[in-house]
C-alpha angles and dihedrals in degrees: 000000000000131000126213126201142150138218113238126209094268091061097252125121115246126182111243140125135160152201116304090014092296134083126287118257102282117248112246096012097282121157119270115262095205119104103153140002126217113199124193117201122222114194089338091298124121114219112201122180129193118260139200120219113181137172107214101314094106098161091059091048091051091048090055090047093050092049093054111112094209123030121193133178093280092053092053091043092053094051093044090050091052091052092049094047089053093047095248097136096160092057091045089050094053092050092045093057090045092059112117093215135020130252132197090219095053092043089054092047091051091049088054091047093050091045092053089051091051091244096134096158090062092044092050092048093056092043093053092051095051111110091198124030128195132201090263094058093047093047094046091053092047091048091052094053091048089050092059094041097253092141098163093053090048091052091046093055092042090055090048094054110117091207129021128195133189091272091056092051095045090047089058093045094050094043094050092047092051088053088055092253094126093151092056090045090056091050090055090047091053091048094055109118091212126017121200127191091268092058092049091048094049091051091049091048090050091055090049093049089051092050093247095133097159091055089049091051092050092050092045090056090051093049109118095205123020126202129200091261093059092048091050092048092054094046090051090047092053092049094047088051090051091244094136098161092056090048092051091047093049092047090054090053095053111119092205131016132196133193090272090057092054094042091049090054097048095045092046093049090049091051088054091055095258098120094150093054089045088057090051090056090047091052091048094054108119092212121018116204123196091262090061092050090048092049093052092047091049090049091053092048092048088053092050093248097135094157093057091045090052092050091052091046090056091051095053114118091208135008135203135191091277090058093053092045091051091054097043095044091042093054091044093049091050094052097257096124095158093054089048091054092045091055090050089055091048089048092053093046091052090058098253116141116225118230133203093283092052092050093048089056090046092053092048091047089052095056093113097054132054090198092056090046089054089049089052089049091051092049090051090056092045091052093047093245097120091108095056107116097207093050094047091048090052091045100055090039089058092044089055093044089056092051098255098123092161093060089044090053093048092049090048095049091049090053104110098188105044117180133185090277091054094051092044093050092053092046090053091046092056091042093053089052092052092249097133097160091053090050092052091048090055089047090054091049089050092055093046089052089059100252121141113224119232131209092275090054090055092052087058097048094043090049088050090055092049093051096048125068118237097027099100096109091042090053092050091050091049091049091053091046091061093077100021099046106023106024093239120147110224114244129206091269090058092048090050090053094051091045088051090051091052093044094051090051092053095253097130095151092056091046092051091045090054092046092051091051092059123099117247089253089056095049096081128155092278093055093044091047091053090050091050091050090050090053090050092052091049094042094235099153096174094054091041090055092053095047093040093055090050091049093049089056088054095045109021093167099046107110091192092066093054092046093049092050091045090053090052089053092047093049090051094047093246095143096161090057089043091056091045094055092046090050091051090053090053093047092051091043092237111156132182115243106238118243115256142186136184140201133190115225120176091345091307120116116221117198123199127191130193109268092007116153097171104087108117093224096042096123093050091048092048092048092050091047097047100038102038119007103045095046089051091050090051090048091051089050090243091126138025110242091216091064094057120105106187093184089069093056 
């Protein structure tokens, strides 16, 4: 009996064959996988089975497979290969165990599939049962062990290999380097009987990834034959290491350049703050692909040059989803939310479909408007993205940030695939709204669902305890459980929360005792700020003065620190100290950012600042507030009349 297989472009052997001794017409217009066919003769007869080579349209491939009247090893191998290439290991597994007879090619492919899924017990079981093993099966098993950090097992199987090829050696080199064993990787490289350009390039890349740039440079200079990939790696390494002159020099020496070479230069120069020189390289590119245009636009946006990015965007001959995302996210990140939303509308009108990245930028750009957030939510549902965990997490976080805790709660409850980030975001949302009991209820549900809280989760629950009366003991128990129950080392933000809890409950001595026990590296501005707040609540002016001065040294330009200390002095009747701290603010030109609010009426945004007298409709607003709204609020018991100061309105 004969066996037929091919070698695909990645160098692995994959079972496939086709009509007329070629491959079938690929489904969906994908490229052919076949590069070579090895045929084994059995009694001078050639046995050729049908194959299926598909590019993503798996259902069609399976339909063709199911309709085949006779299925042989090659048929099964082809379908299993398609499943594995599309990361459908469970389907490949079912078909593999349904095969009537075994195949070295399929066994090897399954070993590779299991190894990539970190299922090394399954991979090892198949490998041990194989009567005949090829280089591919050995290398796949070794690669899997390296992937999970089982270095000794990988070395053992490598040493046991009867025959080794360049792929086997480079697999070991790359795996050792990725496990931070760069010295061992170099020893394997030196032991290689024959080194091709791929081996040299992988070793250079390994040095770069381990931040050993000088070793990479030395090896690059020793390289007998260099390919484009090795040149591009070194240029990128120089730029990442801020060695711009060397990168420019090496680029000038390149015998041949491709689009990646040019794009690497312009993005690297932009990252090093040389945006104008980056633009010169962009303009000099002989052929600009869409990736180069996108890189230049992104560089402008990252530098805050939205006008230049927009001009380049308008000049583009063609755009893709990355282009639109660069513009929308760039505008959003630079505070131009309206422009971001306008580009989303243009994108939709031009027939381009937004993806998860687009929608994330849209949600962030909508953080000032509940209506726009709801529009983003509706668009998510329309696009079928309502199940995306990252998007949903961003959505209910933004709902909560805008004060709509009900919509945040609904979005959270409708989230079918909650992760730690989801639970933590909802805990923080409730905490920020002073709904401590709700936050703790979500935390309990999270634990019952089998999720392990992380350090960010504990910041949320501890904050919830500090903002809600009666939760002091609960907060202390949760704080202790971090290390005792979950093996988490408390960070300064956790200490600041627990100090805040103690301070709000009038336990200043306990708060100070905890603060004094901390190492200098743990007493950051958050911890010191919590201690100062505790002193203010307890009226301890002397201790507040000591902590406040220390905090001012840490944050000399933080107006909030000065104001908090000044308020402590004022509350204690220390008017000389109060005047002194205000004078110091003036001398250091530290000013408090005025409070502000905004409201959208008939698509027009109205901004209001504390003490502002410039709004064109100020008199009408004040009249409405004093004559109608405030009396109604007092009548509805929403405000105490004695607290009103109409002269400030």
